[in-house]
MARFIZA-260852 format. One record per residue (C-alpha): x, y, z. Coordinates in pm, 1 decimal, m for minus. Layout:
<recs>
          x          y          z
          X          Y          Z
...
</recs>
This chain:
<recs>
          x          y          z
    m7826.0     1886.2    19043.7
    m7708.8     2115.7    19312.0
    m7945.6     2140.3    19619.9
    m7856.8     2362.2    19914.7
    m8032.6     2465.5    20240.4
    m7917.8     2795.7    20379.3
    m7956.2     2831.3    20743.6
    m7875.6     3142.4    20980.1
    m8029.2     3342.9    21263.6
    m8191.6     3694.5    21183.0
    m7913.4     3940.5    21089.7
    m7677.6     3658.7    20973.7
    m7675.7     3782.9    20600.9
    m7876.9     3482.8    20450.7
    m8019.8     3745.3    20190.8
    m7714.1     3871.0    20057.3
    m7558.6     3511.2    20047.7
    m7873.8     3375.2    19871.1
    m7853.2     3625.8    19599.4
    m7481.4     3520.5    19520.7
    m7572.2     3144.5    19523.5
    m7867.8     3178.0    19303.6
    m7658.6     3368.1    19040.5
    m7350.8     3206.6    19066.6
    m7485.2     2849.5    19032.5
    m7816.1     2912.1    18874.0
    m8031.1     2773.3    19157.8
    m8407.0     2834.6    19200.2
    m8493.8     2999.5    19531.5
    m8729.6     2835.7    19758.6
    m8861.8     3038.2    20054.8
    m9176.8     2894.7    20209.7
    m9309.0     3231.0    20273.9
    m9253.5     3365.3    19922.4
    m9400.3     3058.4    19786.3
    m9715.2     3084.2    20019.0
    m9775.1     3434.6    19915.3
    m9749.4     3348.9    19558.3
   m10007.5     3080.0    19566.0
   m10231.3     3301.6    19767.6
   m10198.9     3589.2    19516.4
   m10253.1     3330.7    19234.9
   m10566.5     3196.4    19412.8
   m10443.4     2850.2    19340.8
   m10636.7     2563.0    19519.2
   m10344.4     2550.7    19762.8
   m10316.5     2920.3    19801.2
   m10693.7     2957.7    19882.2
   m10662.5     2659.8    20149.3
   m10364.1     2831.3    20305.2
   m10538.2     3170.5    20296.4
   m10851.3     3037.8    20498.7
   m10605.8     2890.1    20747.6
   m10421.6     3209.4    20792.3
   m10731.5     3433.1    20812.7
   m10856.9     3195.7    21103.0
   m10528.1     3251.0    21289.4
   m10397.2     2914.4    21235.1
   m10032.7     2781.8    21097.8
   m10034.8     2647.6    20744.6
    m9973.8     2268.1    20768.7
    m9671.9     2076.8    20653.2
    m9897.8     1889.2    20405.4
    m9971.4     2199.7    20209.5
    m9630.7     2342.4    20230.2
    m9479.9     2038.7    20104.5
    m9729.5     2006.6    19809.6
    m9640.8     2378.9    19728.6
    m9271.4     2283.3    19738.5
    m9298.4     1986.5    19510.2
    m9522.1     2170.8    19246.0
    m9257.6     2439.1    19252.1
    m8942.5     2201.8    19186.5
    m9135.9     1990.5    18908.4
    m9229.6     2337.1    18739.4
    m8863.8     2454.3    18765.7
    m8647.0     2161.7    18624.3
    m8446.8     2392.9    18382.6
    m8243.9     2529.2    18671.3
    m7929.6     2362.4    18805.2
    m8067.5     2299.3    19145.4
    m8265.0     2465.6    19439.5
    m8176.2     2690.1    19738.5
    m8403.7     2639.7    20042.2
    m8439.2     2920.5    20271.2
    m8672.9     2882.5    20571.8
    m8731.6     2513.2    20489.2
    m8680.7     2269.8    20681.6
    m8765.3     2459.1    20973.1
    m8833.8     2158.9    21210.5
    m8705.6     1820.6    21275.5
    m9021.8     1674.8    21115.9
    m8985.3     1892.5    20818.7
    m8630.5     1763.7    20758.5
    m8768.2     1405.6    20703.2
    m9046.7     1571.5    20505.8
    m8783.5     1731.6    20269.8
    m8557.6     1413.2    20268.8
    m8859.8     1198.5    20126.7
    m8946.3     1457.9    19869.3
    m8611.7     1462.3    19743.5
    m8613.6     1088.1    19700.5
    m8947.6     1092.9    19550.5
    m8789.1     1349.5    19283.4
    m8498.5     1125.5    19231.9
    m8248.8     1383.0    19386.3
    m8108.3     1471.3    19739.1
    m8001.5     1760.8    19938.4
    m7618.0     1811.1    19882.8
    m7546.7     2033.5    20206.5
    m7687.1     2260.9    20467.3
    m7483.1     2563.4    20523.2
    m7522.0     2737.0    20857.8
    m7398.6     3096.0    20893.2
    m7301.4     3112.6    21255.5
    m7329.1     3466.1    21414.9
    m7356.6     3505.7    21807.7
    m7651.0     3636.6    21965.2
    m7533.5     3971.6    22056.5
    m7390.5     4018.1    21695.8
    m7727.0     3967.8    21537.9
    m7883.0     4196.1    21779.9
    m7635.5     4443.6    21711.8
    m7705.7     4423.8    21324.7
    m8067.7     4417.9    21350.8
    m8085.7     4719.9    21590.2
    m7863.2     4890.7    21308.1
    m8101.1     4801.0    21046.7
    m8372.8     4916.1    21232.1
    m8244.3     5262.5    21226.6
    m8320.3     5300.4    20856.6
    m8568.2     4997.3    20761.3
    m8866.2     5117.5    20933.3
    m8973.7     4771.0    21037.1
    m9159.3     4747.1    21362.7
    m8991.9     4399.0    21453.0
    m8654.9     4553.3    21445.5
    m8658.2     4638.9    21825.1
    m8452.6     4448.8    22084.5
    m8752.8     4252.5    22224.8
    m8884.0     4116.6    21916.6
    m8529.1     4045.2    21787.8
    m8439.7     3840.7    22115.6
    m8779.0     3631.5    22088.3
    m8699.8     3575.0    21738.4
    m8346.3     3452.0    21795.2
    m8472.1     3234.5    22082.5
    m8724.4     3075.2    21854.7
    m8492.8     3028.3    21565.0
    m8240.4     2842.5    21793.5
    m8502.5     2636.8    21958.1
    m8633.8     2497.0    21639.2
    m8316.5     2486.6    21443.8
    m8086.7     2316.9    21670.6
    m8261.0     1962.7    21603.9
    m8238.6     2043.3    21237.4
    m7874.5     2116.3    21241.7
    m7818.4     1795.0    21417.1
    m8020.9     1598.5    21166.2
    m7786.5     1697.3    20900.9
    m7480.7     1675.9    21113.2
    m7569.0     1309.1    21164.3
    m7610.2     1269.8    20775.8
    m7262.2     1423.6    20729.9
    m7372.8     1718.4    20506.4
    m7360.7     1981.1    20764.1
    m7106.0     2283.1    20715.2
    m7082.1     2579.5    20920.4
    m6941.3     2937.6    20812.1
    m6822.0     3211.2    21044.9
    m7090.8     3468.4    20974.6
    m6902.8     3748.4    21137.6
    m6647.3     3783.5    20872.7
    m6708.6     4035.2    20599.9
    m6945.3     3970.1    20316.7
    m6669.0     3881.2    20075.4
    m6488.3     3659.0    20316.6
    m6823.3     3463.1    20383.4
    m6886.4     3440.9    20010.3
    m6558.3     3298.3    19949.0
    m6596.5     3032.3    20228.9
    m6938.9     2927.6    20096.4
    m6783.2     2900.6    19751.0
    m6510.3     2677.9    19874.3
    m6793.0     2458.3    20021.8
    m6994.8     2430.9    19709.4
    m6689.4     2360.9    19485.8
    m6594.7     2082.5    19715.5
    m6940.1     1944.6    19710.1
    m6954.0     1972.6    19324.9
    m6637.7     1786.0    19293.4
    m6810.4     1486.6    19433.2
    m7057.3     1509.4    19168.4
    m7047.3     1280.0    18873.2
    m7131.9     1436.7    18529.3
    m7369.7     1149.4    18366.9
    m7480.9     1169.3    18010.8
    m7748.4      982.5    17832.0
    m7702.3      983.8    17463.2
    m8011.2      916.4    17244.7
    m8051.8      887.5    16879.7
    m8191.9      644.6    16610.9
    m7996.6      378.9    16487.8
    m7726.6      531.7    16234.8
    m7727.9      889.7    16418.7
    m7369.4      828.0    16530.6
    m7424.8      788.4    16896.8
    m7172.2      506.2    16935.7
    m6888.8      681.8    16770.8
    m6967.4     1018.8    16910.8
    m7024.4      879.5    17257.8
    m6665.2      692.4    17273.1
    m6500.9     1021.3    17141.3
    m6694.6     1254.4    17401.8
    m6580.7      988.3    17676.9
    m6220.8     1012.9    17580.9
    m6240.0     1395.3    17582.7
    m6402.3     1458.0    17915.6
    m6277.1     1181.2    18126.1
    m6595.9      984.9    18112.7
    m6671.7      621.6    18100.5
    m6855.3      503.3    17797.2
    m7131.8      260.0    17909.3
    m7303.0       94.4    17613.0
    m7501.2     m236.8    17665.8
    m7372.5     m394.0    17331.5
    m6985.3     m398.9    17421.0
    m7075.3     m487.6    17782.7
    m7273.8     m804.8    17671.3
    m6991.7     m895.1    17403.6
    m6726.2     m876.7    17676.8
    m6900.9    m1131.0    17871.7
    m6938.5    m1355.0    17567.3
    m6558.9    m1332.0    17506.8
    m6465.0    m1383.3    17876.9
    m6666.6    m1706.5    17862.3
    m6850.2    m1618.9    18169.9
    m7173.8    m1808.7    18293.6
    m7360.0    m1476.2    18215.1
    m7185.8    m1480.4    17868.7
    m7311.9    m1828.1    17805.9
    m7683.5    m1731.0    17901.6
    m7640.7    m1432.4    17638.3
    m7517.7    m1669.7    17363.7
    m7815.1    m1903.8    17415.8
    m8045.2    m1605.3    17421.1
    m7885.4    m1480.1    17077.5
    m7908.8    m1843.5    16911.7
    m8276.0    m1840.0    16996.0
    m8344.8    m1494.8    16845.5
    m8435.8    m1359.9    17175.8
    m8357.8    m1015.8    17341.6
    m8133.1     m995.5    17663.2
    m8346.9     m935.1    17939.8
    m8305.3     m660.1    18204.9
    m8202.1     m916.3    18478.2
    m7883.7     m947.3    18298.2
    m7820.8     m609.9    18170.4
    m7899.7     m417.5    18491.7
    m7632.2     m619.1    18717.4
    m7369.6     m539.8    18447.4
    m7433.2     m173.2    18458.8
    m7457.1     m185.0    18847.7
    m7109.3     m332.2    18844.9
    m6970.9      m68.7    18620.1
    m7110.4      205.6    18854.9
    m7010.2       23.4    19165.4
    m6637.8      m28.5    19046.7
    m6409.9      243.4    19210.9
    m6230.1      458.1    18912.8
    m6104.2      786.0    18840.7
    m6372.7      914.6    18608.5
    m6570.3     1226.4    18593.1
    m6907.6     1057.5    18512.4
    m7065.0      821.2    18252.6
    m7194.0      823.2    17921.7
    m7489.2      587.6    17859.2
    m7551.1      469.2    17509.2
    m7803.6      191.2    17445.4
    m7950.1      225.4    17798.1
    m8225.7      313.6    17883.5
    m8415.7      185.2    17578.8
    m8756.4      151.7    17740.8
    m8952.4      338.2    18010.5
    m8896.7       66.2    18246.3
    m8498.0       88.7    18198.2
    m8547.4      474.4    18242.6
    m8683.8      423.5    18597.4
    m8417.2      141.9    18658.3
    m8141.2      405.7    18575.5
    m8282.7      670.7    18781.0
    m8276.0      421.2    19079.6
    m7938.5      279.0    18997.7
    m7781.6      647.1    19000.6
    m7975.4      729.9    19298.0
    m7833.0      419.9    19473.0
    m7478.2      558.8    19402.1
    m7569.0      910.4    19512.7
    m7563.3     1028.4    19169.1
    m7817.4     1131.7    18902.3
    m7847.1     1236.2    18514.2
    m7674.4     1538.9    18458.0
    m7746.5     1597.5    18064.0
    m7980.9     1421.4    17810.8
    m7867.5     1459.1    17461.0
    m8059.6     1338.3    17150.1
    m7875.5     1341.1    16811.9
    m8135.1     1414.8    16541.6
    m8091.6     1268.5    16180.5
    m8357.6     1264.9    15910.0
    m8500.8      928.7    15857.4
    m8386.7      885.6    15477.2
    m8030.6      976.7    15579.8
    m8047.3      719.3    15863.7
    m8160.7      447.2    15607.8
    m7868.2      550.3    15366.8
    m7605.5      534.7    15656.5
    m7730.6      210.4    15778.5
    m7744.7       66.7    15435.5
    m7356.5      186.0    15376.9
    m7239.3       28.7    15697.3
    m7404.5     m322.6    15582.8
    m7123.4     m326.2    15357.4
    m6844.5     m294.8    15608.9
    m6703.0     m478.2    15912.1
    m6930.2     m258.7    16159.2
    m7235.6     m417.6    16000.4
    m7511.8     m474.2    16290.5
    m7758.2     m784.7    16243.7
    m8037.8     m530.3    16162.0
    m7828.2     m348.5    15873.1
    m7841.3     m657.4    15646.0
    m8178.1     m556.1    15464.4
    m8407.2     m241.8    15411.9
    m8683.6     m433.5    15578.8
    m8474.6     m500.4    15886.3
    m8350.8     m136.2    15904.3
    m8708.7       m8.8    15899.2
    m8824.7     m255.0    16157.6
    m8528.0     m135.0    16384.4
    m8615.2      216.4    16342.8
    m8981.0      148.8    16426.4
    m8888.5      m25.5    16742.7
    m8690.0      274.9    16841.9
    m8991.2      512.9    16784.7
    m9227.8      274.6    16964.3
    m9015.8      190.3    17268.4
    m8737.6      459.8    17296.2
    m8915.0      789.8    17183.4
    m9145.6      756.5    17501.4
    m8840.8      752.7    17706.6
    m8716.7     1060.0    17548.9
    m9038.4     1228.6    17589.7
    m9048.8     1137.5    17955.9
    m8707.5     1287.9    18019.7
    m8782.4     1596.6    17840.2
    m9079.6     1665.6    18089.3
    m8869.2     1595.0    18376.4
    m8520.6     1721.8    18290.3
    m8512.4     1882.5    17934.9
    m8356.8     1709.7    17648.5
    m8091.9     1903.2    17431.4
    m8144.1     1830.2    17072.8
    m7838.4     1816.1    16853.1
    m7826.6     1840.1    16463.4
    m7659.5     1516.8    16359.5
    m7606.4     1612.3    16011.1
    m7257.2     1712.8    15880.7
    m6904.3     1576.3    15952.0
    m6815.8     1376.0    16261.4
    m6618.7     1682.1    16369.0
    m6894.2     1914.6    16328.3
    m7150.2     1698.6    16521.8
    m6885.5     1635.9    16787.4
    m6805.1     2009.2    16821.6
    m7182.5     2070.0    16889.3
    m7235.3     1804.5    17144.6
    m6915.1     1915.4    17305.9
    m7010.4     2259.2    17358.5
    m7320.8     2129.4    17524.2
    m7121.0     1924.7    17763.0
    m6871.9     2182.5    17845.1
    m7166.2     2420.7    17951.5
    m7315.6     2144.2    18183.8
    m6958.5     2108.4    18335.8
    m6947.7     2474.4    18390.1
    m7278.7     2502.8    18550.9
    m7178.4     2224.2    18775.1
    m6868.3     2391.5    18895.8
</recs>
């Protein structure tokens, strides 16, 4: 997800650059003024509360604003990110936004400030006033607005300088040049982003073979819990010995063992563009763990894909696999196959439903040849990469 805050004094050209960013990167535009007017027009609870405050001559509190912004973000998860205009306006609001982003398992990627000297801002706004008909486009009001902007904004800019995500662009250049500079900044930011895919599907849907092939094609690392556990056993590690003991007693490997292995993979430096997760998360608890692990490494889930295959076809495939070297323990009888499919439905389907509400899950038809299914999934991942870049 790409989240940008765009700053600039009145007359800096934020409106023009906002339009470009929204269209180019499929961002949802968040302006506190626009959101307040929308809530009030819709006569929502928050809108009516804000309207009564404004009618009494007061300022709408940060508590109301943050609730409206949170509602807007959670209602618009289909976009690639958000463009904040006019928020955070104060040092306190900068902390509020940071807390809100953490709650929503994301973060602000960068703050871009369009730098324009005061006299240039005044000149531009006075010129606009000749045709705009706006009563506030006069020099006295303009200079007051600029003074207020700088007084409130400087602490906010310093907040993001200290966090290392502040970037300044010379706003006196032509529109095309400013757009080009902003594009360079966003491209550099996107290059830091990992493309992380969670691959879902019932046993027999082809997740493993598809996941490995997709990882090779797109320069991703394939993270599957089964192979990671097997590797520990083969290496004879202490963790491997614990896993063997659990297997021998017919027990499942607990998250206390699985999670550190995944975190080691995420923490190890490597030249990959992201990860494909297969077999994790398997439960709702694990879904929260994965969100936390990725957040810890300044990353998040980019794409969630579910391969759909009819139940009878799944049983047929698993029965065929039981006669090969790839046979899994649950393939050895029809009753075991049905039990394993039932476990997936009970434990993993709720995870998919949760992700569908938060991020949206792309459903892929898993019927057909390997290459046909691979082409369908590849097209979705390619589209995801394009939207990030």
